[in-house]
C-alpha positions in Angstrom: -78.6 -133.7 146.7 -82.1 -133.6 147.6 -84.9 -135.9 146.4 -85.8 -134.0 143.3 -82.0 -133.6 142.4 -81.4 -137.3 142.9 -84.1 -138.3 140.6 -83.1 -135.9 138.0 -79.7 -137.5 138.1 -81.3 -140.8 137.8 -83.3 -139.7 134.7 -80.2 -138.2 132.9 -78.0 -141.2 133.8 -80.6 -143.7 132.3 -81.4 -141.5 129.3 -77.7 -141.0 128.3 -76.8 -144.7 128.5 -79.9 -145.7 126.7 -78.7 -143.5 123.8 -75.5 -145.2 123.6 -76.8 -148.6 123.0 -77.4 -149.8 119.4 -80.3 -152.4 118.8 -77.9 -154.9 117.4 -75.7 -154.9 120.6 -78.9 -155.7 122.6 -79.9 -158.7 120.1 -82.6 -156.6 118.6 -83.5 -155.9 114.8 -82.3 -152.3 113.7 -85.9 -151.6 112.7 -84.6 -149.2 109.9 -84.1 -145.6 110.5 -84.7 -144.1 114.0 -85.4 -140.7 114.9 -83.2 -140.8 118.1 -80.1 -142.8 118.8 -80.0 -145.7 121.0 -82.6 -148.1 122.2 -86.3 -147.2 122.7 -87.8 -147.1 126.1 -90.1 -150.0 125.2 -87.3 -152.1 124.0 -85.4 -151.6 127.4 -88.6 -152.4 129.3 -89.0 -155.6 127.2 -85.3 -156.8 127.9 -85.6 -156.0 131.6 -89.0 -157.7 131.9 -90.8 -154.6 133.1 -93.8 -152.6 131.6 -93.0 -149.7 129.5 -94.9 -147.4 131.5 -93.2 -148.2 134.6 -89.8 -147.8 132.7 -90.8 -144.4 131.2 -91.7 -143.3 134.7 -88.3 -144.4 136.1 -86.5 -142.6 133.2 -88.5 -139.7 133.9 -87.3 -139.4 137.3 -90.9 -140.0 139.0 -91.0 -141.0 142.7 -92.0 -144.6 142.1 -91.5 -147.8 144.1 -88.6 -149.9 142.9 -86.5 -153.0 144.1 -83.0 -153.9 144.1 -83.9 -156.9 141.8 -85.8 -154.9 139.2 -83.0 -152.4 139.1 -80.5 -155.0 138.4 -82.8 -156.1 135.5 -82.7 -152.5 134.2 -78.8 -152.5 134.5 -78.6 -155.6 132.6 -80.8 -154.3 130.0 -78.5 -151.1 129.6 -75.5 -153.3 129.7 -74.1 -151.5 132.7 -70.7 -152.6 134.2 -70.5 -153.1 137.9 -69.8 -149.8 138.9 -72.4 -148.2 136.7 -74.9 -150.7 138.4 -74.0 -149.8 141.8 -74.1 -146.1 140.9 -77.8 -146.8 139.5 -78.7 -148.3 143.1 -77.1 -145.4 144.8 -79.5 -142.9 143.0 -82.7 -145.1 142.7 -82.6 -146.4 146.4 -80.7 -143.6 148.0 -77.8 -145.7 149.1 -75.6 -146.2 150.9 -76.5 -143.3 152.9 -78.8 -140.4 152.9 -76.8 -138.0 154.9 -73.3 -136.9 154.1 -70.7 -138.6 156.4 -68.7 -136.3 158.7 -65.8 -134.5 157.4 -62.3 -136.4 157.6 -59.7 -135.2 159.8 -57.3 -132.9 158.1 -53.9 -133.7 156.9 -52.6 -137.2 155.5 -51.4 -140.1 157.7 -47.6 -140.0 158.2 -47.3 -143.4 156.3 -49.0 -141.9 153.3 -46.9 -139.0 153.3 -43.9 -141.0 153.3 -45.1 -143.3 150.4 -46.1 -140.2 148.3 -42.8 -138.6 148.9 -40.8 -141.7 147.9 -42.5 -141.7 144.4 -39.8 -139.3 143.3 -40.5 -139.6 139.6 -44.1 -140.4 139.5 -46.1 -137.4 140.0 -48.7 -138.2 142.6 -51.9 -136.4 144.0 -54.0 -137.3 147.1 -57.4 -136.1 146.9 -60.5 -136.6 149.1 -64.2 -137.4 148.3 -64.8 -134.0 147.0 -61.8 -134.2 144.6 -60.2 -131.7 147.0 -56.4 -131.8 146.7 -55.0 -132.7 150.1 -51.5 -133.8 149.3 -49.0 -134.0 146.5 -45.3 -134.8 145.8 -42.6 -132.6 144.3 -42.9 -134.3 141.1 -46.6 -133.4 140.8 -45.6 -129.8 141.5 -43.0 -130.0 138.7 -45.3 -131.4 136.2 -48.8 -129.6 137.0 -48.3 -126.6 139.0 -47.2 -125.5 142.6 -50.5 -126.5 144.4 -49.2 -124.5 147.4 -49.8 -121.3 145.4 -53.3 -122.1 144.8 -55.9 -120.8 147.2 -57.1 -123.5 149.5 -60.7 -122.7 148.4 -59.6 -123.3 144.9 -57.4 -126.4 145.4 -60.1 -128.8 143.9 -58.8 -131.2 140.9 -62.1 -130.9 139.1 -62.2 -127.1 139.5 -58.6 -126.6 138.4 -59.0 -128.8 135.4 -61.7 -126.6 133.9 -60.4 -123.3 135.2 -56.7 -123.2 134.7 -55.5 -122.8 131.2 -52.0 -124.3 131.9 -53.6 -127.8 132.8 -55.8 -127.7 129.7 -52.6 -127.0 127.6 -50.7 -129.7 129.4 -52.8 -132.9 128.6 -52.8 -133.8 124.9 -55.7 -136.1 125.1 -57.5 -133.5 127.3 -61.1 -134.9 126.9 -60.0 -138.4 128.1 -57.8 -137.1 130.8 -60.7 -135.1 132.4 -63.5 -137.6 131.8 -61.5 -140.1 133.9 -61.6 -137.6 136.9 -65.2 -136.8 136.2 -66.1 -140.6 136.3 -64.7 -140.6 139.7 -66.3 -137.5 140.7 -69.6 -139.0 139.5 -69.0 -142.1 141.5 -68.9 -140.0 144.7 -71.8 -137.8 143.8 -73.8 -141.0 143.7 -72.4 -142.4 146.8 -72.8 -139.3 149.0 -76.3 -138.5 147.9 -77.4 -136.6 150.9 -74.5 -134.0 150.4 -75.8 -130.5 149.0 -72.2 -129.6 148.4 -72.0 -131.6 145.2 -74.9 -130.1 143.5 -73.7 -126.5 144.5 -70.3 -127.3 143.1 -71.6 -128.8 139.8 -73.9 -125.6 139.5 -71.1 -123.2 140.2 -68.7 -124.8 137.7 -71.3 -125.1 135.2 -71.8 -121.5 135.4 -67.9 -121.1 135.1 -67.3 -123.3 132.2 -69.8 -124.8 129.6 -67.2 -127.5 128.6 -67.7 -128.9 132.1 -71.4 -129.3 131.7 -70.7 -131.0 128.1 -68.5 -133.7 129.6 -70.4 -134.0 132.8 -73.5 -134.8 130.9 -71.9 -137.8 129.3 -72.7 -139.7 132.7 -69.5 -141.7 133.0 -68.8 -143.3 136.3 -66.0 -145.3 137.6 -64.4 -145.6 141.0 -60.9 -146.3 139.6 -60.2 -145.5 135.8 -56.8 -146.6 134.3 -55.7 -144.0 131.5 -52.8 -143.5 129.2 -51.9 -139.9 129.3 -49.7 -137.8 127.1 -48.6 -134.5 128.4 -46.9 -131.7 126.5 -44.7 -129.9 129.2 -43.3 -126.7 128.8 -40.1 -127.7 129.9 -39.7 -131.4 129.4 -41.5 -131.7 126.1 -43.6 -134.8 125.4 -44.2 -137.0 128.5 -46.1 -140.4 128.5 -47.8 -141.6 131.8 -50.1 -144.4 132.9 -52.5 -143.0 135.4 -53.5 -145.4 138.3 -56.3 -144.2 140.7 -56.4 -145.9 144.2 -58.5 -145.5 147.2 -56.3 -145.5 150.5 -57.0 -148.6 152.3 -58.6 -147.5 155.9 -59.3 -144.1 154.5 -62.2 -144.5 151.8 -62.3 -140.7 151.5 -58.7 -140.5 150.3 -57.5 -141.5 146.8 -54.0 -141.8 145.4 -53.6 -140.6 141.5 -50.2 -142.0 140.4 -48.7 -140.9 137.1 -46.1 -143.7 136.4 -43.8 -143.0 133.4 -45.0 -145.3 130.5 -42.7 -148.3 130.0 -40.6 -148.0 126.8 -40.7 -144.1 126.8 -38.1 -141.7 127.9 -40.5 -140.1 130.4 -38.5 -141.2 133.6 -35.3 -139.8 132.3 -37.0 -136.6 131.4 -38.6 -136.5 134.9 -35.0 -136.9 136.4 -33.9 -134.0 134.3 -36.7 -131.7 135.3 -36.4 -132.5 139.0 -32.6 -131.8 138.8 -33.2 -128.5 137.1 -35.7 -127.5 139.6 -33.3 -128.3 142.3 -35.1 -131.3 143.7 -32.4 -133.9 143.4 
């Protein structure tokens, strides 16, 4: 992401989140009908204690001087959570790194491989900072697809979610499902602001699937969203999972996404039967 792309991303992020806020939630009078949703720029500036002109320039993506303290006031005015605040700093101050880090060593640590394999009835996918799928267990292959059959160049979680019809058909609450992963992807996008790969990937997928662009422009950001997922599996039927996403300690470029059968559902027994039919038991 070059300087112009970074400032454009900052502009879109601020504009999107300002439009989500209602005056009442910010302690302001509604002021009757408004031409556009959300707070006005001057209202954000008032809450943050900055000039309307300066905030307007910030939201327009101009290359202006800014400090961490002022950005924190903007984050307060827009009611950002901690991860959204960090993302704002990443874009505005080009932190934590202007250049992309070196590519990680290929392959998974043996201990991580063992852990993933032991999650016999919990579909688990390991991805890197670009959301490339670098590891999975047999349960994940049974529920999603055999990633071994996917060409390595397409073995990217975000890419597959928007280009494979079988994954779209699998998730009942598909919007929530993909928005969770897009929030993670945006977190990386802001963290590695010097890596041109992200902008190229976003442009390529935007050209491939217009729905990706719509959901991407929502500007959600999270390093570890927790979601409840309902799948309609072709062989196992209705399956309920709680998705937990975790960074691997010592390898911040790796992330485990674990789908745990929801307590009180029959999903675990369905997983056992599914794995048995596939000869995995």
